[in-house]
C-alpha positions as a printed Julia matrix, in Angstrom:
60×3 Matrix{Float64}:
 131.22  -40.79  11.58
 128.65  -42.43  13.82
 128.91  -45.9   12.3
 132.66  -45.8   11.73
 133.61  -44.74  15.26
 130.84  -46.51  17.15
 128.93  -43.5   18.36
 130.58  -40.23  17.53
 133.71  -38.3   16.78
 135.28  -35.1   18.07
 135.54  -33.3   14.76
 133.88  -30.29  13.22
 131.48  -31.12  10.39
 132.53  -30.4    6.83
 131.78  -26.82   5.85
 132.49  -25.37   9.3
 135.75  -24.02  10.65
 137.26  -24.77  14.03
 136.51  -21.18  15.03
 132.81  -21.63  14.35
 132.84  -24.84  16.39
 134.59  -23.08  19.25
 132.12  -20.19  19.15
 129.19  -22.63  19.26
 130.71  -24.38  22.29
 131.27  -21.07  24.07
 127.71  -19.89  23.44
 126.21  -23.24  24.48
 128.26  -23.33  27.66
 127.28  -19.76  28.5
 123.57  -20.54  28.06
 123.86  -23.62  30.28
 125.77  -21.83  33.06
 123.51  -18.77  32.91
 120.43  -20.98  33.16
 121.77  -22.86  36.18
 122.82  -19.66  37.93
 119.46  -18.02  37.2
 117.53  -21.02  38.46
 119.47  -21.34  41.69
 119.9   -17.7   42.77
 117.05  -16.82  45.16
 117.79  -13.07  45.07
 117.68  -12.74  41.3
 114.45  -11.25  39.97
 115.18  -12.46  36.41
 114.97  -16.04  37.66
 111.22  -16.24  37.15
 111.22  -14.68  33.68
 114.24  -16.28  32.0
 114.29  -19.82  33.35
 111.15  -21.11  31.6
 112.52  -19.82  28.29
 116.19  -20.81  28.64
 115.95  -24.08  30.57
 114.8   -26.27  27.63
 117.67  -25.09  25.39
 120.68  -26.6   27.19
 118.71  -29.5   28.62
 117.62  -30.58  25.16
């Protein structure tokens, strides 16, 4: 798809269903939002323990 469409395409890869793609998007979005909320909430005690582990995942 990369060469044909000049960079990418919004399709699910062969062998995966649309439901699996949706679930992956939901989980990835949750991890990103949770990481941002944890990193920016000064009252949260989990901020110091979870951020170093979770931050590299959504950032890439």
